[in-house]
mmCIF file of the N, C-alpha and C atoms, coordinates in Angstrom:
data_MODEL
# 
_entry.id   MODEL 
# 
loop_
_atom_site.group_PDB 
_atom_site.id 
_atom_site.type_symbol 
_atom_site.label_atom_id 
_atom_site.label_alt_id 
_atom_site.label_comp_id 
_atom_site.label_asym_id 
_atom_site.label_entity_id 
_atom_site.label_seq_id 
_atom_site.pdbx_PDB_ins_code 
_atom_site.Cartn_x 
_atom_site.Cartn_y 
_atom_site.Cartn_z 
_atom_site.occupancy 
_atom_site.B_iso_or_equiv 
_atom_site.pdbx_formal_charge 
_atom_site.auth_seq_id 
_atom_site.auth_comp_id 
_atom_site.auth_asym_id 
_atom_site.auth_atom_id 
_atom_site.pdbx_PDB_model_num 
ATOM 1   N N  . MET A 1 1  ? 0.839   -1.017  -0.081  1.00 0.00 ? 1  MET A N  1 
ATOM 2   C CA . MET A 1 1  ? -0.157  -0.054  0.085   1.00 0.00 ? 1  MET A CA 1 
ATOM 3   C C  . MET A 1 1  ? 0.591   1.482   -0.263  1.00 0.00 ? 1  MET A C  1 
ATOM 4   N N  . ALA A 1 2  ? 2.015   1.159   0.199   1.00 0.00 ? 2  ALA A N  1 
ATOM 5   C CA . ALA A 1 2  ? 3.062   1.896   0.231   1.00 0.00 ? 2  ALA A CA 1 
ATOM 6   C C  . ALA A 1 2  ? 2.960   2.658   -1.201  1.00 0.00 ? 2  ALA A C  1 
ATOM 7   N N  . ILE A 1 3  ? 2.758   2.100   -2.176  1.00 0.00 ? 3  ILE A N  1 
ATOM 8   C CA . ILE A 1 3  ? 2.628   2.349   -3.519  1.00 0.00 ? 3  ILE A CA 1 
ATOM 9   C C  . ILE A 1 3  ? 1.372   3.584   -3.794  1.00 0.00 ? 3  ILE A C  1 
ATOM 10  N N  . ILE A 1 4  ? 0.826   3.009   -3.291  1.00 0.00 ? 4  ILE A N  1 
ATOM 11  C CA . ILE A 1 4  ? -0.903  3.646   -3.321  1.00 0.00 ? 4  ILE A CA 1 
ATOM 12  C C  . ILE A 1 4  ? -0.416  5.268   -2.901  1.00 0.00 ? 4  ILE A C  1 
ATOM 13  N N  . LYS A 1 5  ? 0.082   5.240   -1.644  1.00 0.00 ? 5  LYS A N  1 
ATOM 14  C CA . LYS A 1 5  ? 0.721   6.444   -0.826  1.00 0.00 ? 5  LYS A CA 1 
ATOM 15  C C  . LYS A 1 5  ? 1.739   7.629   -1.620  1.00 0.00 ? 5  LYS A C  1 
ATOM 16  N N  . GLN A 1 6  ? 2.548   6.881   -2.177  1.00 0.00 ? 6  GLN A N  1 
ATOM 17  C CA . GLN A 1 6  ? 3.508   7.741   -2.638  1.00 0.00 ? 6  GLN A CA 1 
ATOM 18  C C  . GLN A 1 6  ? 2.735   8.348   -4.014  1.00 0.00 ? 6  GLN A C  1 
ATOM 19  N N  . ASN A 1 7  ? 1.706   7.631   -4.803  1.00 0.00 ? 7  ASN A N  1 
ATOM 20  C CA . ASN A 1 7  ? 1.487   8.056   -6.167  1.00 0.00 ? 7  ASN A CA 1 
ATOM 21  C C  . ASN A 1 7  ? -0.085  9.331   -5.522  1.00 0.00 ? 7  ASN A C  1 
ATOM 22  N N  . LEU A 1 8  ? -0.858  8.858   -4.610  1.00 0.00 ? 8  LEU A N  1 
ATOM 23  C CA . LEU A 1 8  ? -1.254  10.067  -3.859  1.00 0.00 ? 8  LEU A CA 1 
ATOM 24  C C  . LEU A 1 8  ? -0.644  11.282  -3.613  1.00 0.00 ? 8  LEU A C  1 
ATOM 25  N N  . PHE A 1 9  ? 0.673   10.943  -3.130  1.00 0.00 ? 9  PHE A N  1 
ATOM 26  C CA . PHE A 1 9  ? 1.389   12.225  -2.754  1.00 0.00 ? 9  PHE A CA 1 
ATOM 27  C C  . PHE A 1 9  ? 2.013   13.242  -3.864  1.00 0.00 ? 9  PHE A C  1 
ATOM 28  N N  . SER A 1 10 ? 2.025   12.197  -5.013  1.00 0.00 ? 10 SER A N  1 
ATOM 29  C CA . SER A 1 10 ? 2.512   12.677  -6.302  1.00 0.00 ? 10 SER A CA 1 
ATOM 30  C C  . SER A 1 10 ? 1.771   13.425  -6.907  1.00 0.00 ? 10 SER A C  1 
ATOM 31  N N  . GLY A 1 11 ? 0.329   13.314  -6.428  1.00 0.00 ? 11 GLY A N  1 
ATOM 32  C CA . GLY A 1 11 ? -0.862  14.291  -7.149  1.00 0.00 ? 11 GLY A CA 1 
ATOM 33  C C  . GLY A 1 11 ? -1.633  13.674  -8.059  1.00 0.00 ? 11 GLY A C  1 
ATOM 34  N N  . GLU A 1 12 ? -1.494  11.737  -8.214  1.00 0.00 ? 12 GLU A N  1 
ATOM 35  C CA . GLU A 1 12 ? -2.297  11.352  -8.959  1.00 0.00 ? 12 GLU A CA 1 
ATOM 36  C C  . GLU A 1 12 ? -3.932  11.194  -8.180  1.00 0.00 ? 12 GLU A C  1 
ATOM 37  N N  . LYS A 1 13 ? -4.981  10.860  -8.832  1.00 0.00 ? 13 LYS A N  1 
ATOM 38  C CA . LYS A 1 13 ? -6.282  10.593  -8.254  1.00 0.00 ? 13 LYS A CA 1 
ATOM 39  C C  . LYS A 1 13 ? -6.138  9.058   -7.883  1.00 0.00 ? 13 LYS A C  1 
ATOM 40  N N  . ILE A 1 14 ? -7.315  8.591   -7.038  1.00 0.00 ? 14 ILE A N  1 
ATOM 41  C CA . ILE A 1 14 ? -6.950  7.524   -6.423  1.00 0.00 ? 14 ILE A CA 1 
ATOM 42  C C  . ILE A 1 14 ? -7.607  6.614   -7.062  1.00 0.00 ? 14 ILE A C  1 
ATOM 43  N N  . THR A 1 15 ? -8.842  6.708   -7.833  1.00 0.00 ? 15 THR A N  1 
ATOM 44  C CA . THR A 1 15 ? -9.233  6.202   -8.722  1.00 0.00 ? 15 THR A CA 1 
ATOM 45  C C  . THR A 1 15 ? -7.903  5.734   -10.499 1.00 0.00 ? 15 THR A C  1 
ATOM 46  N N  . THR A 1 16 ? -7.623  6.641   -10.455 1.00 0.00 ? 16 THR A N  1 
ATOM 47  C CA . THR A 1 16 ? -6.264  6.190   -11.440 1.00 0.00 ? 16 THR A CA 1 
ATOM 48  C C  . THR A 1 16 ? -5.324  5.150   -10.727 1.00 0.00 ? 16 THR A C  1 
ATOM 49  N N  . VAL A 1 17 ? -5.026  5.451   -9.962  1.00 0.00 ? 17 VAL A N  1 
ATOM 50  C CA . VAL A 1 17 ? -4.057  4.379   -9.121  1.00 0.00 ? 17 VAL A CA 1 
ATOM 51  C C  . VAL A 1 17 ? -4.389  3.021   -8.855  1.00 0.00 ? 17 VAL A C  1 
ATOM 52  N N  . LEU A 1 18 ? -5.778  3.468   -8.446  1.00 0.00 ? 18 LEU A N  1 
ATOM 53  C CA . LEU A 1 18 ? -6.155  1.940   -8.209  1.00 0.00 ? 18 LEU A CA 1 
ATOM 54  C C  . LEU A 1 18 ? -6.732  1.093   -9.481  1.00 0.00 ? 18 LEU A C  1 
ATOM 55  N N  . ARG A 1 19 ? -7.051  1.687   -10.401 1.00 0.00 ? 19 ARG A N  1 
ATOM 56  C CA . ARG A 1 19 ? -7.298  1.066   -11.591 1.00 0.00 ? 19 ARG A CA 1 
ATOM 57  C C  . ARG A 1 19 ? -5.948  0.408   -12.364 1.00 0.00 ? 19 ARG A C  1 
ATOM 58  N N  . VAL A 1 20 ? -4.989  0.779   -12.277 1.00 0.00 ? 20 VAL A N  1 
ATOM 59  C CA . VAL A 1 20 ? -3.506  0.678   -12.401 1.00 0.00 ? 20 VAL A CA 1 
ATOM 60  C C  . VAL A 1 20 ? -2.746  -0.359  -12.024 1.00 0.00 ? 20 VAL A C  1 
ATOM 61  N N  . LEU A 1 21 ? -2.755  -0.501  -10.263 1.00 0.00 ? 21 LEU A N  1 
ATOM 62  C CA . LEU A 1 21 ? -2.684  -1.867  -9.450  1.00 0.00 ? 21 LEU A CA 1 
ATOM 63  C C  . LEU A 1 21 ? -3.876  -2.614  -9.652  1.00 0.00 ? 21 LEU A C  1 
ATOM 64  N N  . LYS A 1 22 ? -4.759  -2.048  -10.307 1.00 0.00 ? 22 LYS A N  1 
ATOM 65  C CA . LYS A 1 22 ? -5.758  -3.463  -10.477 1.00 0.00 ? 22 LYS A CA 1 
ATOM 66  C C  . LYS A 1 22 ? -6.368  -3.929  -9.291  1.00 0.00 ? 22 LYS A C  1 
ATOM 67  N N  . ILE A 1 23 ? -6.975  -2.836  -8.013  1.00 0.00 ? 23 ILE A N  1 
ATOM 68  C CA . ILE A 1 23 ? -7.639  -3.302  -6.887  1.00 0.00 ? 23 ILE A CA 1 
ATOM 69  C C  . ILE A 1 23 ? -8.846  -2.268  -6.537  1.00 0.00 ? 23 ILE A C  1 
ATOM 70  N N  . ASN A 1 24 ? -9.832  -2.799  -6.423  1.00 0.00 ? 24 ASN A N  1 
ATOM 71  C CA . ASN A 1 24 ? -11.004 -2.422  -6.506  1.00 0.00 ? 24 ASN A CA 1 
ATOM 72  C C  . ASN A 1 24 ? -11.097 -1.262  -5.164  1.00 0.00 ? 24 ASN A C  1 
ATOM 73  N N  . ARG A 1 25 ? -12.333 -0.355  -5.436  1.00 0.00 ? 25 ARG A N  1 
ATOM 74  C CA . ARG A 1 25 ? -11.617 0.910   -4.664  1.00 0.00 ? 25 ARG A CA 1 
ATOM 75  C C  . ARG A 1 25 ? -12.820 0.218   -3.459  1.00 0.00 ? 25 ARG A C  1 
ATOM 76  N N  . SER A 1 26 ? -13.420 -0.707  -3.244  1.00 0.00 ? 26 SER A N  1 
ATOM 77  C CA . SER A 1 26 ? -14.016 -1.158  -1.963  1.00 0.00 ? 26 SER A CA 1 
ATOM 78  C C  . SER A 1 26 ? -12.921 -1.909  -0.782  1.00 0.00 ? 26 SER A C  1 
ATOM 79  N N  . THR A 1 27 ? -11.996 -2.351  -1.659  1.00 0.00 ? 27 THR A N  1 
ATOM 80  C CA . THR A 1 27 ? -10.672 -3.504  -1.262  1.00 0.00 ? 27 THR A CA 1 
ATOM 81  C C  . THR A 1 27 ? -9.774  -1.895  -0.032  1.00 0.00 ? 27 THR A C  1 
ATOM 82  N N  . TYR A 1 28 ? -9.333  -0.933  -1.122  1.00 0.00 ? 28 TYR A N  1 
ATOM 83  C CA . TYR A 1 28 ? -8.546  -0.149  -0.758  1.00 0.00 ? 28 TYR A CA 1 
ATOM 84  C C  . TYR A 1 28 ? -9.448  0.774   0.759   1.00 0.00 ? 28 TYR A C  1 
ATOM 85  N N  . TYR A 1 29 ? -10.475 0.549   0.309   1.00 0.00 ? 29 TYR A N  1 
ATOM 86  C CA . TYR A 1 29 ? -10.997 1.355   1.599   1.00 0.00 ? 29 TYR A CA 1 
ATOM 87  C C  . TYR A 1 29 ? -11.374 0.601   3.057   1.00 0.00 ? 29 TYR A C  1 
ATOM 88  N N  . LYS A 1 30 ? -11.795 -0.630  2.320   1.00 0.00 ? 30 LYS A N  1 
ATOM 89  C CA . LYS A 1 30 ? -11.551 -1.583  3.591   1.00 0.00 ? 30 LYS A CA 1 
ATOM 90  C C  . LYS A 1 30 ? -10.281 -1.625  4.262   1.00 0.00 ? 30 LYS A C  1 
ATOM 91  N N  . TRP A 1 31 ? -9.335  -1.796  3.575   1.00 0.00 ? 31 TRP A N  1 
ATOM 92  C CA . TRP A 1 31 ? -8.017  -1.958  4.236   1.00 0.00 ? 31 TRP A CA 1 
ATOM 93  C C  . TRP A 1 31 ? -7.597  -0.408  4.702   1.00 0.00 ? 31 TRP A C  1 
ATOM 94  N N  . LEU A 1 32 ? -8.012  0.514   4.275   1.00 0.00 ? 32 LEU A N  1 
ATOM 95  C CA . LEU A 1 32 ? -7.679  1.987   4.849   1.00 0.00 ? 32 LEU A CA 1 
ATOM 96  C C  . LEU A 1 32 ? -8.395  1.711   6.503   1.00 0.00 ? 32 LEU A C  1 
ATOM 97  N N  . HIS A 1 33 ? -9.698  1.135   6.867   1.00 0.00 ? 33 HIS A N  1 
ATOM 98  C CA . HIS A 1 33 ? -10.538 1.368   7.572   1.00 0.00 ? 33 HIS A CA 1 
ATOM 99  C C  . HIS A 1 33 ? -10.570 0.112   8.380   1.00 0.00 ? 33 HIS A C  1 
ATOM 100 N N  . PHE A 1 34 ? -9.569  -0.473  8.601   1.00 0.00 ? 34 PHE A N  1 
ATOM 101 C CA . PHE A 1 34 ? -9.430  -1.766  9.095   1.00 0.00 ? 34 PHE A CA 1 
ATOM 102 C C  . PHE A 1 34 ? -8.855  -1.547  10.824  1.00 0.00 ? 34 PHE A C  1 
ATOM 103 N N  . THR A 1 35 ? -9.621  -2.190  11.409  1.00 0.00 ? 35 THR A N  1 
ATOM 104 C CA . THR A 1 35 ? -9.398  -2.496  12.955  1.00 0.00 ? 35 THR A CA 1 
ATOM 105 C C  . THR A 1 35 ? -9.727  -3.644  13.491  1.00 0.00 ? 35 THR A C  1 
ATOM 106 N N  . PRO A 1 36 ? -8.199  -4.644  13.598  1.00 0.00 ? 36 PRO A N  1 
ATOM 107 C CA . PRO A 1 36 ? -8.907  -5.966  14.384  1.00 0.00 ? 36 PRO A CA 1 
ATOM 108 C C  . PRO A 1 36 ? -9.838  -5.847  15.207  1.00 0.00 ? 36 PRO A C  1 
ATOM 109 N N  . SER A 1 37 ? -10.843 -6.913  14.944  1.00 0.00 ? 37 SER A N  1 
ATOM 110 C CA . SER A 1 37 ? -11.293 -7.449  16.227  1.00 0.00 ? 37 SER A CA 1 
ATOM 111 C C  . SER A 1 37 ? -11.000 -7.831  17.680  1.00 0.00 ? 37 SER A C  1 
ATOM 112 N N  . ALA A 1 38 ? -11.720 -7.944  18.809  1.00 0.00 ? 38 ALA A N  1 
ATOM 113 C CA . ALA A 1 38 ? -10.926 -8.278  20.086  1.00 0.00 ? 38 ALA A CA 1 
ATOM 114 C C  . ALA A 1 38 ? -10.659 -9.611  20.171  1.00 0.00 ? 38 ALA A C  1 
ATOM 115 N N  . HIS A 1 39 ? -11.459 -10.779 18.844  1.00 0.00 ? 39 HIS A N  1 
ATOM 116 C CA . HIS A 1 39 ? -10.439 -12.080 18.626  1.00 0.00 ? 39 HIS A CA 1 
ATOM 117 C C  . HIS A 1 39 ? -9.298  -12.244 18.663  1.00 0.00 ? 39 HIS A C  1 
ATOM 118 N N  . GLU A 1 40 ? -9.134  -11.430 17.126  1.00 0.00 ? 40 GLU A N  1 
ATOM 119 C CA . GLU A 1 40 ? -7.801  -11.186 16.991  1.00 0.00 ? 40 GLU A CA 1 
ATOM 120 C C  . GLU A 1 40 ? -6.981  -10.311 17.394  1.00 0.00 ? 40 GLU A C  1 
ATOM 121 N N  . LEU A 1 41 ? -7.079  -9.304  18.132  1.00 0.00 ? 41 LEU A N  1 
ATOM 122 C CA . LEU A 1 41 ? -6.169  -9.058  19.456  1.00 0.00 ? 41 LEU A CA 1 
ATOM 123 C C  . LEU A 1 41 ? -5.411  -9.976  20.174  1.00 0.00 ? 41 LEU A C  1 
ATOM 124 N N  . VAL A 1 42 ? -6.289  -11.047 20.662  1.00 0.00 ? 42 VAL A N  1 
ATOM 125 C CA . VAL A 1 42 ? -6.394  -12.219 21.873  1.00 0.00 ? 42 VAL A CA 1 
ATOM 126 C C  . VAL A 1 42 ? -5.700  -12.899 21.115  1.00 0.00 ? 42 VAL A C  1 
ATOM 127 N N  . ALA A 1 43 ? -6.075  -13.246 20.060  1.00 0.00 ? 43 ALA A N  1 
ATOM 128 C CA . ALA A 1 43 ? -5.113  -14.527 18.821  1.00 0.00 ? 43 ALA A CA 1 
ATOM 129 C C  . ALA A 1 43 ? -3.524  -14.086 18.948  1.00 0.00 ? 43 ALA A C  1 
ATOM 130 N N  . GLU A 1 44 ? -3.630  -12.597 18.614  1.00 0.00 ? 44 GLU A N  1 
ATOM 131 C CA . GLU A 1 44 ? -2.165  -12.224 18.472  1.00 0.00 ? 44 GLU A CA 1 
ATOM 132 C C  . GLU A 1 44 ? -1.077  -12.033 19.995  1.00 0.00 ? 44 GLU A C  1 
ATOM 133 N N  . GLN A 1 45 ? -1.686  -12.172 21.001  1.00 0.00 ? 45 GLN A N  1 
ATOM 134 C CA . GLN A 1 45 ? -1.398  -11.677 22.171  1.00 0.00 ? 45 GLN A CA 1 
ATOM 135 C C  . GLN A 1 45 ? -0.833  -13.589 22.598  1.00 0.00 ? 45 GLN A C  1 
ATOM 136 N N  . LEU A 1 46 ? -1.664  -14.500 22.582  1.00 0.00 ? 46 LEU A N  1 
ATOM 137 C CA . LEU A 1 46 ? -1.406  -15.431 22.694  1.00 0.00 ? 46 LEU A CA 1 
ATOM 138 C C  . LEU A 1 46 ? -0.487  -16.034 21.907  1.00 0.00 ? 46 LEU A C  1 
ATOM 139 N N  . LYS A 1 47 ? -0.450  -15.903 20.468  1.00 0.00 ? 47 LYS A N  1 
ATOM 140 C CA . LYS A 1 47 ? 0.962   -16.571 19.806  1.00 0.00 ? 47 LYS A CA 1 
ATOM 141 C C  . LYS A 1 47 ? 2.591   -15.773 20.021  1.00 0.00 ? 47 LYS A C  1 
ATOM 142 N N  . HIS A 1 48 ? 2.235   -14.617 20.997  1.00 0.00 ? 48 HIS A N  1 
ATOM 143 C CA . HIS A 1 48 ? 3.310   -13.971 21.123  1.00 0.00 ? 48 HIS A CA 1 
ATOM 144 C C  . HIS A 1 48 ? 3.657   -15.185 22.511  1.00 0.00 ? 48 HIS A C  1 
ATOM 145 N N  . VAL A 1 49 ? 2.977   -15.394 23.310  1.00 0.00 ? 49 VAL A N  1 
ATOM 146 C CA . VAL A 1 49 ? 2.863   -15.714 24.661  1.00 0.00 ? 49 VAL A CA 1 
ATOM 147 C C  . VAL A 1 49 ? 3.659   -17.169 24.243  1.00 0.00 ? 49 VAL A C  1 
ATOM 148 N N  . ILE A 1 50 ? 2.839   -17.885 23.260  1.00 0.00 ? 50 ILE A N  1 
ATOM 149 C CA . ILE A 1 50 ? 3.248   -19.246 23.234  1.00 0.00 ? 50 ILE A CA 1 
ATOM 150 C C  . ILE A 1 50 ? 4.687   -19.096 22.559  1.00 0.00 ? 50 ILE A C  1 
ATOM 151 N N  . THR A 1 51 ? 4.995   -18.710 21.725  1.00 0.00 ? 51 THR A N  1 
ATOM 152 C CA . THR A 1 51 ? 6.193   -19.033 20.842  1.00 0.00 ? 51 THR A CA 1 
ATOM 153 C C  . THR A 1 51 ? 7.184   -18.249 21.575  1.00 0.00 ? 51 THR A C  1 
ATOM 154 N N  . THR A 1 52 ? 6.842   -17.397 23.007  1.00 0.00 ? 52 THR A N  1 
ATOM 155 C CA . THR A 1 52 ? 7.745   -17.154 23.897  1.00 0.00 ? 52 THR A CA 1 
ATOM 156 C C  . THR A 1 52 ? 8.192   -18.295 24.895  1.00 0.00 ? 52 THR A C  1 
ATOM 157 N N  . LEU A 1 53 ? 7.140   -19.164 25.315  1.00 0.00 ? 53 LEU A N  1 
ATOM 158 C CA . LEU A 1 53 ? 6.607   -20.573 26.029  1.00 0.00 ? 53 LEU A CA 1 
ATOM 159 C C  . LEU A 1 53 ? 7.694   -21.467 25.202  1.00 0.00 ? 53 LEU A C  1 
ATOM 160 N N  . HIS A 1 54 ? 7.172   -21.557 24.272  1.00 0.00 ? 54 HIS A N  1 
ATOM 161 C CA . HIS A 1 54 ? 8.295   -22.794 23.245  1.00 0.00 ? 54 HIS A CA 1 
ATOM 162 C C  . HIS A 1 54 ? 9.606   -22.476 23.324  1.00 0.00 ? 54 HIS A C  1 
ATOM 163 N N  . ASP A 1 55 ? 9.744   -20.779 22.997  1.00 0.00 ? 55 ASP A N  1 
ATOM 164 C CA . ASP A 1 55 ? 11.408  -20.346 22.941  1.00 0.00 ? 55 ASP A CA 1 
ATOM 165 C C  . ASP A 1 55 ? 12.187  -20.871 24.016  1.00 0.00 ? 55 ASP A C  1 
ATOM 166 N N  . LYS A 1 56 ? 11.589  -20.834 25.137  1.00 0.00 ? 56 LYS A N  1 
ATOM 167 C CA . LYS A 1 56 ? 11.951  -21.265 26.535  1.00 0.00 ? 56 LYS A CA 1 
ATOM 168 C C  . LYS A 1 56 ? 12.486  -22.875 26.769  1.00 0.00 ? 56 LYS A C  1 
ATOM 169 N N  . ILE A 1 57 ? 11.485  -23.803 26.048  1.00 0.00 ? 57 ILE A N  1 
ATOM 170 C CA . ILE A 1 57 ? 11.597  -25.040 26.019  1.00 0.00 ? 57 ILE A CA 1 
ATOM 171 C C  . ILE A 1 57 ? 10.591  -25.607 25.002  1.00 0.00 ? 57 ILE A C  1 
ATOM 172 N N  . PRO A 1 58 ? 11.739  -25.608 24.161  1.00 0.00 ? 58 PRO A N  1 
ATOM 173 C CA . PRO A 1 58 ? 11.534  -26.452 22.862  1.00 0.00 ? 58 PRO A CA 1 
ATOM 174 C C  . PRO A 1 58 ? 10.638  -27.272 22.690  1.00 0.00 ? 58 PRO A C  1 
ATOM 175 N N  . ILE A 1 59 ? 10.809  -28.483 23.645  1.00 0.00 ? 59 ILE A N  1 
ATOM 176 C CA . ILE A 1 59 ? 10.662  -29.964 23.542  1.00 0.00 ? 59 ILE A CA 1 
ATOM 177 C C  . ILE A 1 59 ? 9.151   -29.999 24.313  1.00 0.00 ? 59 ILE A C  1 
ATOM 178 N N  . TYR A 1 60 ? 8.378   -29.000 24.872  1.00 0.00 ? 60 TYR A N  1 
ATOM 179 C CA . TYR A 1 60 ? 7.081   -28.753 25.123  1.00 0.00 ? 60 TYR A CA 1 
ATOM 180 C C  . TYR A 1 60 ? 6.228   -29.072 23.668  1.00 0.00 ? 60 TYR A C  1 
ATOM 181 N N  . GLY A 1 61 ? 5.410   -29.604 23.653  1.00 0.00 ? 61 GLY A N  1 
ATOM 182 C CA . GLY A 1 61 ? 4.447   -29.662 22.830  1.00 0.00 ? 61 GLY A CA 1 
ATOM 183 C C  . GLY A 1 61 ? 2.964   -29.117 23.175  1.00 0.00 ? 61 GLY A C  1 
ATOM 184 N N  . ALA A 1 62 ? 1.756   -29.057 21.851  1.00 0.00 ? 62 ALA A N  1 
ATOM 185 C CA . ALA A 1 62 ? 0.814   -28.515 22.610  1.00 0.00 ? 62 ALA A CA 1 
ATOM 186 C C  . ALA A 1 62 ? -0.059  -28.685 24.095  1.00 0.00 ? 62 ALA A C  1 
ATOM 187 N N  . LEU A 1 63 ? 0.140   -29.837 24.492  1.00 0.00 ? 63 LEU A N  1 
ATOM 188 C CA . LEU A 1 63 ? -0.361  -30.563 25.715  1.00 0.00 ? 63 LEU A CA 1 
ATOM 189 C C  . LEU A 1 63 ? -0.123  -29.952 26.753  1.00 0.00 ? 63 LEU A C  1 
ATOM 190 N N  . ARG A 1 64 ? 1.664   -30.033 26.368  1.00 0.00 ? 64 ARG A N  1 
ATOM 191 C CA . ARG A 1 64 ? 2.037   -29.196 27.993  1.00 0.00 ? 64 ARG A CA 1 
ATOM 192 C C  . ARG A 1 64 ? 2.135   -27.497 28.181  1.00 0.00 ? 64 ARG A C  1 
ATOM 193 N N  . LEU A 1 65 ? 2.027   -26.867 26.814  1.00 0.00 ? 65 LEU A N  1 
ATOM 194 C CA . LEU A 1 65 ? 1.784   -25.944 26.592  1.00 0.00 ? 65 LEU A CA 1 
ATOM 195 C C  . LEU A 1 65 ? 0.594   -25.520 27.316  1.00 0.00 ? 65 LEU A C  1 
ATOM 196 N N  . THR A 1 66 ? -0.347  -26.031 26.522  1.00 0.00 ? 66 THR A N  1 
ATOM 197 C CA . THR A 1 66 ? -1.729  -25.805 27.023  1.00 0.00 ? 66 THR A CA 1 
ATOM 198 C C  . THR A 1 66 ? -1.736  -25.863 28.782  1.00 0.00 ? 66 THR A C  1 
ATOM 199 N N  . LEU A 1 67 ? -1.319  -27.047 29.427  1.00 0.00 ? 67 LEU A N  1 
ATOM 200 C CA . LEU A 1 67 ? -1.361  -26.776 30.752  1.00 0.00 ? 67 LEU A CA 1 
ATOM 201 C C  . LEU A 1 67 ? -0.567  -25.817 31.393  1.00 0.00 ? 67 LEU A C  1 
ATOM 202 N N  . TRP A 1 68 ? 0.460   -25.330 30.445  1.00 0.00 ? 68 TRP A N  1 
ATOM 203 C CA . TRP A 1 68 ? 1.458   -24.325 31.240  1.00 0.00 ? 68 TRP A CA 1 
ATOM 204 C C  . TRP A 1 68 ? 0.350   -22.973 31.585  1.00 0.00 ? 68 TRP A C  1 
ATOM 205 N N  . LEU A 1 69 ? -0.351  -22.847 29.846  1.00 0.00 ? 69 LEU A N  1 
ATOM 206 C CA . LEU A 1 69 ? -0.891  -21.570 30.090  1.00 0.00 ? 69 LEU A CA 1 
ATOM 207 C C  . LEU A 1 69 ? -2.019  -21.442 30.735  1.00 0.00 ? 69 LEU A C  1 
ATOM 208 N N  . GLN A 1 70 ? -2.997  -22.630 31.147  1.00 0.00 ? 70 GLN A N  1 
ATOM 209 C CA . GLN A 1 70 ? -3.572  -22.690 32.140  1.00 0.00 ? 70 GLN A CA 1 
ATOM 210 C C  . GLN A 1 70 ? -3.510  -21.911 33.975  1.00 0.00 ? 70 GLN A C  1 
ATOM 211 N N  . LYS A 1 71 ? -2.295  -22.550 34.276  1.00 0.00 ? 71 LYS A N  1 
ATOM 212 C CA . LYS A 1 71 ? -1.907  -22.133 35.061  1.00 0.00 ? 71 LYS A CA 1 
ATOM 213 C C  . LYS A 1 71 ? -1.610  -20.781 35.539  1.00 0.00 ? 71 LYS A C  1 
ATOM 214 N N  . LEU A 1 72 ? -0.998  -20.025 33.978  1.00 0.00 ? 72 LEU A N  1 
ATOM 215 C CA . LEU A 1 72 ? -0.433  -19.026 34.108  1.00 0.00 ? 72 LEU A CA 1 
ATOM 216 C C  . LEU A 1 72 ? -1.962  -18.027 33.946  1.00 0.00 ? 72 LEU A C  1 
ATOM 217 N N  . GLY A 1 73 ? -3.225  -18.925 33.878  1.00 0.00 ? 73 GLY A N  1 
ATOM 218 C CA . GLY A 1 73 ? -4.281  -17.769 33.836  1.00 0.00 ? 73 GLY A CA 1 
ATOM 219 C C  . GLY A 1 73 ? -5.053  -17.637 32.928  1.00 0.00 ? 73 GLY A C  1 
ATOM 220 N N  . TYR A 1 74 ? -4.513  -18.115 31.542  1.00 0.00 ? 74 TYR A N  1 
ATOM 221 C CA . TYR A 1 74 ? -5.412  -18.053 30.393  1.00 0.00 ? 74 TYR A CA 1 
ATOM 222 C C  . TYR A 1 74 ? -6.488  -19.329 30.270  1.00 0.00 ? 74 TYR A C  1 
ATOM 223 N N  . SER A 1 75 ? -7.626  -18.833 30.142  1.00 0.00 ? 75 SER A N  1 
ATOM 224 C CA . SER A 1 75 ? -8.590  -19.876 29.427  1.00 0.00 ? 75 SER A CA 1 
ATOM 225 C C  . SER A 1 75 ? -8.431  -20.515 28.109  1.00 0.00 ? 75 SER A C  1 
ATOM 226 N N  . ILE A 1 76 ? -7.918  -21.697 27.606  1.00 0.00 ? 76 ILE A N  1 
ATOM 227 C CA . ILE A 1 76 ? -7.300  -21.794 26.401  1.00 0.00 ? 76 ILE A CA 1 
ATOM 228 C C  . ILE A 1 76 ? -7.354  -23.078 26.741  1.00 0.00 ? 76 ILE A C  1 
ATOM 229 N N  . SER A 1 77 ? -7.587  -23.886 25.073  1.00 0.00 ? 77 SER A N  1 
ATOM 230 C CA . SER A 1 77 ? -7.772  -25.398 24.940  1.00 0.00 ? 77 SER A CA 1 
ATOM 231 C C  . SER A 1 77 ? -6.582  -25.837 24.424  1.00 0.00 ? 77 SER A C  1 
ATOM 232 N N  . GLN A 1 78 ? -6.369  -27.176 24.126  1.00 0.00 ? 78 GLN A N  1 
ATOM 233 C CA . GLN A 1 78 ? -5.322  -27.418 23.190  1.00 0.00 ? 78 GLN A CA 1 
ATOM 234 C C  . GLN A 1 78 ? -5.287  -27.537 21.836  1.00 0.00 ? 78 GLN A C  1 
ATOM 235 N N  . ARG A 1 79 ? -6.420  -27.493 21.460  1.00 0.00 ? 79 ARG A N  1 
ATOM 236 C CA . ARG A 1 79 ? -6.258  -27.083 20.131  1.00 0.00 ? 79 ARG A CA 1 
ATOM 237 C C  . ARG A 1 79 ? -6.414  -25.834 19.655  1.00 0.00 ? 79 ARG A C  1 
ATOM 238 N N  . ARG A 1 80 ? -6.275  -24.897 20.943  1.00 0.00 ? 80 ARG A N  1 
ATOM 239 C CA . ARG A 1 80 ? -6.264  -23.244 20.151  1.00 0.00 ? 80 ARG A CA 1 
ATOM 240 C C  . ARG A 1 80 ? -4.334  -23.648 20.366  1.00 0.00 ? 80 ARG A C  1 
ATOM 241 N N  . VAL A 1 81 ? -4.098  -24.331 20.633  1.00 0.00 ? 81 VAL A N  1 
ATOM 242 C CA . VAL A 1 81 ? -2.533  -24.272 21.203  1.00 0.00 ? 81 VAL A CA 1 
ATOM 243 C C  . VAL A 1 81 ? -1.966  -24.848 19.839  1.00 0.00 ? 81 VAL A C  1 
# 
């Protein structure tokens, strides 16, 4: 999307830039006003925590990581891990 911003700053119209790049206007505006949902934010946080735990003890699998996360206070299933 940096290409779009560069062309807009150079004075091109948004419709022209999007037509050349073959991007629908609705797609561009959806991206422009995108806000992640609460579920996506929690998933990103869990991903960071799981990665950190797995880096500490790489031999732990999903079952042990799930138990460890539950002891830390997360309400999470093995399937989500």
